[in-house]
VOGU-3710 file (C-alpha; in Angstrom, 3 decimals, decimal comma):
1> meapdqenpc> 2,964/-8,430/77,906  5,284/-11,282/77,069  7,072/-12,648/74,044  6,108/-16,340/73,666  8,066/-18,841/71,651  7,394/-19,401/67,972  5,960/-22,865/68,747  3,046/-21,235/70,581  1,114/-19,369/67,861  -1,744/-16,967/68,396
11> aiclggmaag> -4,931/-19,050/68,685  -6,915/-16,447/66,751  -4,786/-15,801/63,651  -2,388/-18,757/64,062  0,526/-16,383/63,433  3,838/-16,699/65,254  4,586/-14,595/68,318  8,351/-14,758/68,619  10,152/-11,868/70,300  11,066/-9,117/67,887
21> ggqatftaec> 8,145/-9,850/65,584  6,939/-6,282/65,840  3,552/-7,100/67,420  2,410/-6,642/70,998  1,137/-9,712/72,830  -1,363/-10,213/75,648  -1,334/-13,010/78,250  -4,798/-13,715/79,620  -5,646/-14,757/83,189  -5,856/-18,366/81,975
31> shtfhfncis> -2,204/-18,062/80,801  -3,065/-18,333/77,090  -1,307/-15,781/74,916  -2,577/-13,895/71,849  -1,608/-11,021/69,601  -2,850/-7,855/71,216  -4,592/-6,676/68,046  -6,305/-10,047/67,628  -7,643/-10,202/71,152  -8,644/-6,517/71,079
41> asvahghlvc> -10,694/-7,143/67,931  -12,260/-10,192/69,523  -13,205/-8,263/72,655  -14,543/-5,404/70,521  -16,988/-7,879/68,988  -18,234/-8,878/72,440  -16,203/-12,058/72,944  -15,165/-11,908/76,593  -14,045/-15,534/76,946  -10,795/-17,247/76,017
51> plcnarwrel> -11,001/-18,759/72,491  -9,110/-21,825/73,736  -10,597/-22,736/77,119  -13,731/-20,562/77,284  -12,608/-19,100/80,607  -14,417/-15,838/81,222  -12,037/-12,887/81,629  -12,442/-10,635/84,617  -9,678/-8,203/83,618  -8,692/-6,677/80,318
61> pflrptappd> -5,497/-4,641/79,823  -5,741/-1,090/81,147  -3,319/0,301/78,534  -3,875/-0,808/74,960  -1,124/-0,465/72,326  -2,467/0,351/68,856  -1,297/-0,484/65,379  -1,499/2,223/62,643  -4,976/1,149/61,407  -6,388/1,433/64,945
71> rplpvsaves> -4,804/4,723/65,957  -7,875/6,856/65,137  -9,751/4,976/67,903  -7,865/6,414/70,896  -7,830/9,825/69,209  -11,612/9,830/68,947  -11,849/8,585/72,543  -9,729/11,488/73,773  -11,663/14,029/71,711  -14,912/12,744/73,206
81> lvarggtnia> -13,848/13,671/76,744  -15,869/16,502/78,265  -14,668/18,777/81,063  -17,230/19,077/83,840  -15,352/21,645/85,901  -12,930/21,226/88,777  -9,445/19,719/89,020  -8,682/16,533/90,934  -4,903/16,116/90,866  -4,868/13,666/93,759
91> eglrtaakvl> -7,303/11,290/92,060  -5,282/11,394/88,854  -2,126/10,428/90,731  -3,977/7,676/92,609  -5,086/6,273/89,261  -1,501/6,353/88,004  -0,333/4,587/91,169  -3,040/1,934/90,710  -1,956/1,280/87,133  1,674/0,878/88,177
101> derrhrnavs> 0,919/-1,218/91,264  -1,430/-3,627/89,496  0,537/-4,159/86,287  1,464/-7,765/85,608  4,768/-7,054/83,880  7,172/-4,348/85,000  9,541/-2,405/82,807  13,049/-1,621/83,980  12,194/2,090/83,882  8,854/3,606/84,901
111> svvllsdgqd> 7,726/7,225/84,916  4,535/9,251/85,235  3,729/12,492/83,415  1,247/14,906/85,002  -0,144/17,856/83,039  -2,356/20,385/84,786  -3,870/23,771/83,989  -5,690/24,291/87,292  -5,549/24,007/91,063  -6,820/20,942/92,898
121> tytmmrrrgp> -10,403/21,706/93,950  -11,177/18,323/95,532  -8,388/17,719/98,079  -8,067/19,510/101,393  -4,374/20,162/101,937  -4,298/22,682/104,777  -1,898/22,345/107,668  -0,641/24,734/110,332  2,914/25,929/109,738  5,587/26,701/112,362
131> sgvqannyee> 4,345/30,283/112,743  0,739/29,172/113,138  -0,230/30,258/109,616  -2,292/27,858/107,552  -0,337/26,575/104,536  -0,987/24,090/101,762  0,455/20,633/102,347  0,977/19,662/98,730  2,719/16,405/99,668  -0,717/14,999/100,517
141> lvppsfartg> -1,370/14,881/96,773  1,356/12,246/96,309  0,251/8,604/96,855  2,462/6,660/99,311  3,563/4,203/96,623  5,551/6,970/94,908  7,701/7,555/97,983  11,184/6,122/98,401  11,361/2,389/99,086  13,301/2,169/102,336
151> adgewsapih> 15,940/4,380/103,896  18,385/3,885/101,040  15,884/2,979/98,339  14,972/4,659/95,079  11,730/6,290/94,035  9,303/3,810/92,519  8,578/6,120/89,582  9,376/9,816/89,155  6,451/12,115/88,364  7,361/14,726/85,753
161> tfgfgndhda> 4,894/17,593/86,088  3,873/20,216/83,532  1,978/23,373/84,425  0,348/25,386/81,658  -2,146/28,207/81,555  -2,525/31,109/83,971  -4,393/29,149/86,643  -2,199/26,108/87,270  -0,724/25,572/90,740  3,006/25,836/90,122
171> aamhviaeat> 3,861/25,282/93,787  1,893/22,018/93,873  3,429/20,794/90,614  6,914/21,591/91,911  6,369/19,787/95,239  4,968/16,686/93,501  7,982/16,519/91,193  10,492/17,105/93,997  8,858/14,501/96,258  9,136/11,779/93,609
181> ggtfsfiene> 12,395/12,589/91,845  10,748/14,149/88,796  11,031/17,561/87,121  8,661/20,509/86,893  8,227/22,330/83,581  6,375/25,562/82,880  4,642/25,800/79,506  3,954/29,459/78,947  2,930/29,001/75,343  0,292/26,266/75,147
191> aviqdafaqc> 0,858/25,909/71,398  4,144/24,088/72,113  2,923/21,754/74,843  3,681/18,838/72,514  7,320/19,963/72,285  7,720/20,142/76,063  6,217/16,685/76,442  8,452/15,297/73,684  11,588/16,713/75,305  10,714/14,989/78,575
201> iggvlsvvvq> 9,936/11,676/76,858  13,240/11,849/75,013  14,977/11,694/78,372  12,727/9,082/79,967  13,278/6,717/77,029  17,063/7,042/77,304  17,659/6,009/80,940  20,937/4,066/81,021  21,909/4,195/84,712  19,863/3,529/87,835
211> eariavacvh> 20,635/3,685/91,553  23,781/5,718/90,884  25,795/6,631/93,962  29,056/8,495/94,515  31,183/7,625/97,540  34,159/9,750/98,595  36,799/8,606/101,100  39,622/10,799/102,376  43,055/9,276/101,705  45,358/11,501/103,767
221> pgvrvvsvks> 44,672/11,160/107,512  44,524/14,940/107,917  42,067/15,644/105,076  38,414/16,159/106,034  35,202/16,681/104,071  33,447/19,861/105,210  30,372/19,895/102,978  28,946/18,823/99,628  26,953/21,028/97,240  24,667/18,497/95,596
231> gryesrvded> 21,465/20,409/94,869  18,391/18,245/95,291  20,408/15,025/95,485  20,784/13,658/98,984  24,324/13,928/100,323  25,832/12,728/103,578  29,062/13,561/105,371  30,285/11,256/108,120  30,578/12,763/111,576  34,369/12,551/111,485
241> gcaasvrvge> 34,484/14,065/107,984  36,497/11,153/106,591  33,879/10,130/104,025  30,896/11,482/102,117  28,354/10,204/99,618  25,791/11,483/97,109  22,790/9,465/95,956  22,207/10,351/92,303  19,573/7,853/91,114  18,753/7,668/87,405
251> lyadeerrfl> 20,853/9,099/84,595  19,844/9,628/80,987  22,251/8,826/78,171  24,936/11,549/77,871  23,858/13,226/81,113  26,430/14,659/83,498  26,314/15,456/87,203  28,725/17,865/88,874  29,042/18,283/92,629  31,243/20,608/94,664
261> lfltvprvea> 33,198/18,935/97,465  34,697/21,224/100,121  37,754/19,867/101,943  40,140/20,989/104,649  43,755/20,134/103,898  46,434/20,099/106,643  49,622/22,069/106,452  52,353/20,220/104,628  55,022/18,527/106,688  58,630/17,971/105,711
271> tdgdttalar> 57,977/14,246/105,347  54,858/14,579/103,197  56,598/14,892/99,852  55,624/17,049/96,873  51,969/15,960/96,743  49,138/15,191/99,123  46,538/12,530/98,296  43,152/14,064/99,014  40,324/11,676/98,228  39,291/8,477/96,464
281> vvfsyrnaas> 35,999/8,483/94,539  33,934/5,367/93,785  30,968/5,495/91,407  28,486/2,600/91,638  25,314/2,064/89,636  23,013/-0,501/88,063  22,946/-0,885/84,291  19,345/-0,181/83,226  19,538/-2,519/80,218  21,236/-5,565/81,746
291> gaevsvtaed> 20,544/-5,057/85,439  24,229/-5,634/86,220  25,790/-3,901/89,207  28,828/-1,813/88,227  31,434/-0,099/90,376  34,138/2,228/89,052  36,991/3,553/91,196  38,718/6,712/89,994  42,365/7,532/90,514  43,140/9,239/93,803
301> tvvarpehap> 42,814/13,005/93,697  46,106/14,665/94,599  47,244/18,239/95,074  50,760/19,552/94,502  52,542/20,907/97,596  55,533/22,938/96,326  57,973/24,425/98,797  57,084/27,927/97,622  53,570/28,690/96,453  53,396/30,337/93,006
311> sasersveve> 52,557/34,033/92,989  49,592/33,535/90,665  47,824/30,206/90,326  44,996/29,560/87,900  41,712/28,158/89,142  40,212/25,081/87,568  37,850/26,225/84,823  35,390/23,416/85,571  35,372/24,128/89,310  34,898/27,869/88,750
321> rervrveaae> 32,069/27,219/86,314  30,296/24,930/88,777  30,805/27,387/91,634  29,179/30,162/89,624  26,286/27,882/88,644  25,638/26,707/92,204  25,739/30,228/93,648  23,359/31,443/90,942  20,948/28,584/91,706  21,052/29,426/95,420
331> diaaaraaae> 20,278/33,079/94,728  17,421/32,149/92,414  15,888/30,201/95,302  16,495/33,144/97,657  14,886/35,586/95,206  11,882/33,321/94,853  11,508/33,155/98,656  11,617/36,966/98,829  8,976/37,258/96,109  6,732/34,815/97,988
341> rgehqeavei> 6,941/37,143/101,002  5,943/40,061/98,789  9,435/41,589/98,916  9,729/42,066/95,165  12,366/44,792/95,318  14,529/42,538/97,485  14,085/39,733/94,947  15,200/42,020/92,121  18,249/43,149/94,114  19,275/39,550/94,843
351> lenrqraleq> 19,173/38,726/91,141  20,970/41,962/90,193  23,775/41,293/92,685  24,155/37,742/91,404  24,242/38,939/87,814  26,911/41,481/88,756  28,986/38,771/90,448  28,518/36,562/87,422  29,813/39,320/85,144  32,992/39,562/87,209
361> seaagdgdpm> 33,671/35,812/87,292  36,521/34,281/85,327  34,064/32,002/83,534  32,233/35,023/82,060  35,499/36,327/80,687  35,921/33,104/78,728  32,477/33,445/77,139  31,307/30,132/78,600  27,886/29,229/77,081  26,520/28,145/80,447
371> ivalgaelqe> 27,462/31,470/82,028  25,920/33,367/79,121  22,751/31,303/79,572  22,719/32,066/83,295  23,066/35,771/82,558  20,085/35,677/80,200  18,096/33,685/82,744  18,807/36,058/85,631  17,847/39,022/83,492  14,604/37,333/82,480
381> mrgrvsnrqs> 13,774/36,542/86,106  14,347/40,125/87,214  11,464/41,258/85,047  9,183/38,468/86,203  9,628/39,152/89,951  9,580/42,955/89,792  5,943/43,230/90,915  3,184/41,049/92,310  1,190/40,889/89,118  3,995/39,621/86,885
391> ymrsgrpyml> 5,220/37,225/89,583  1,813/35,608/90,062  1,186/35,459/86,318  4,436/33,827/85,205  7,282/34,599/87,599  6,555/31,858/90,120  6,288/28,963/87,616  9,248/30,277/85,610  11,480/30,391/88,685  10,288/27,039/90,039
401> agmsahqqqr> 11,022/25,372/86,702  14,469/26,975/86,745  15,098/25,768/90,288  14,014/22,265/89,280  16,497/22,275/86,402  19,469/23,652/88,335  18,933/21,592/91,483  18,739/18,368/89,481  21,004/19,356/86,572  18,288/18,060/84,264
411> atsrqmlepe> 16,495/19,878/81,464  13,036/21,320/82,053  10,841/23,340/79,725  10,408/27,039/80,345  9,099/29,658/77,962  9,270/27,330/74,963  8,259/29,710/72,184  7,541/29,182/68,536  10,622/29,655/66,272  9,536/33,114/65,118
421> eqqtsmmarn> 8,772/34,142/68,715  12,167/32,831/69,809  13,840/35,084/67,274  11,969/38,176/68,496  12,532/37,381/72,167  16,215/36,629/71,587  16,777/39,950/69,810  15,043/41,792/72,645  17,221/40,230/75,346  20,560/39,847/73,599
431> sgvrrmirrg> 21,418/43,526/73,965  21,376/43,203/77,753  23,451/40,015/77,687  25,958/41,620/75,316  26,388/44,462/77,814  26,980/41,896/80,542  29,708/40,123/78,581  31,323/43,360/77,445  31,661/44,479/81,058  32,776/41,056/82,201
441> vgssgggyma> 35,711/40,769/79,800  37,042/44,276/80,179  37,634/46,960/77,597  39,438/44,846/75,000  37,255/43,759/72,123  38,648/40,239/71,781  36,626/38,774/74,630  33,401/40,317/73,361  33,875/38,924/69,875  34,677/35,506/71,271
451> aaapvaeasn> 31,445/35,582/73,248  29,264/36,733/70,350  28,373/33,192/69,273  27,254/32,057/72,755  25,150/35,225/73,073  23,192/34,333/69,942  21,959/31,137/71,533  21,770/32,370/75,140  17,989/32,605/75,245  17,534/29,010/74,087
461> eatmsyatpa> 20,310/27,592/76,243  18,852/29,277/79,328  15,877/26,925/79,045  17,673/23,820/77,725  21,158/24,006/79,184  20,950/20,442/80,521  19,163/18,854/77,545  20,762/15,646/76,260  21,092/14,735/72,563  18,156/12,323/72,920
471> mramllrsre> 15,969/15,060/74,392  16,950/17,538/71,691  16,333/14,947/68,973  12,847/14,180/70,285  12,112/17,901/70,549  13,201/18,402/66,938  10,968/15,540/65,791  8,032/17,123/67,586  8,614/20,501/65,965  8,942/18,907/62,545
481> argasaeqgq> 5,713/16,972/63,082  3,874/20,129/64,140  5,248/21,964/61,137  4,141/19,209/58,773  0,699/19,121/60,381  0,330/22,887/60,066  1,407/22,763/56,419  -1,077/19,990/55,694  -3,817/22,005/57,357  -3,024/25,020/55,194
491> qeeqqpmagk> -3,127/22,882/52,060  -6,508/21,447/53,043  -7,845/24,968/53,589  -6,553/26,092/50,216  -8,109/23,165/48,317  -11,762/24,242/48,810  -10,812/27,770/47,780  -9,162/26,433/44,655  -12,311/24,437/43,917  -14,417/27,579/44,209
501> ddagssgpkd> -12,096/29,403/41,813  -12,372/26,545/39,306  -16,142/26,583/39,620  -16,203/30,318/39,059  -14,069/30,043/35,931  -16,291/27,350/34,387  -18,859/29,878/33,136  -19,382/30,911/29,467  -16,300/32,115/27,618  -16,034/35,521/25,997
511> vnq> -17,067/34,953/22,354  -15,252/38,095/21,225  -11,770/36,604/21,763
//
């Protein structure tokens, strides 16, 4: 699609096609340009040649935007689809790759959304693992064009996967998302699938940063980088430990990324002064709107080196909060691995120990909403991994969606319930979270009261703790639209009943009144 100048009108309706006119345009193979609606109507009437030069078209647009009067057409086309049995995930992704590879005009941001309620029954994905056991090689489902472009390149388009129903392959959906830089969401309640999709789209439509990268260089000659906790994001530490980097990729508007950097600091010398410069951080990225390359250098990070260390020093609240989050995410992955081995009691114990450590953390004592959400999440997971049946039914997808969220620090959908179901579920779980906070803050009542407000929203924040304002706004719009649609449906059902009542009351009146 292009936006031609006003001097080049549509040859069908003779209307202008300037940019910002509110109408989609289509450039044919002969380079003549028309309003999309005009050319679509012409093609619908069997005219497959250019109205200007009579060149016969070999290709018509794969994706067709629709104006309000035409929107029933794609709806009826979708409703006419018939399921013939079987699931071919690989073919669906190959089709998506073909659409992206063969498009004539490329957007600055591209994404693919994959929804599945079954396991791929067409693709053979078996390979022999290190122990000689046959295992599924889910990466074979991903077309090569979705892989990274070069050693330091970005993904061509992330695939955001959604698994719903009791038969979907959560492991496959998770691998596809991880291999392409996307997210995996678990839709336990199929009635809210629209909401989960809307939340994802709210993020995709708000990409503001691409190819983001963080570079860290040690300033003091004795300071060394030991490791970086970066979740799914690729991090590198130079062999000498003098520098490190994290490749972040895309960022939605208002998104944050937090990474833990572990350093070794030398003993202070008499000539070092009162402070030691630790590291210099440079953040580089490409502006998604303008394409401009931007680089921002932060002030050097320094640490005070007093002659006598204070008897009690407070930890950074932000660092402590991130430490607790990272350790919880690591234990969630460990519990999931234990459950996959069939060690469900071990999985429960891992989550219980992490919840106990979380209760004793300084962040829990402050009633931090993220910590409260983590507590609710760990408690929920304990029930879902307690036995094989519950784990296979919902535990695996629930934990994989949680791992996807925490490893990427990006919102995914898990257990998105209807508002009335949210209220019931929240009341059922809040008692356990209240006990956690009461123990975490000690016997005084002040901490518990301060944490009461975060507890009330713990269940919701456990599933949306990374959601941006744009994602929440799109989710709200979806819920409002569903509510309006449901209300309209109820009114339409009541109208025939009202008509029957009117017909019944139209009989002869009682003459004895």
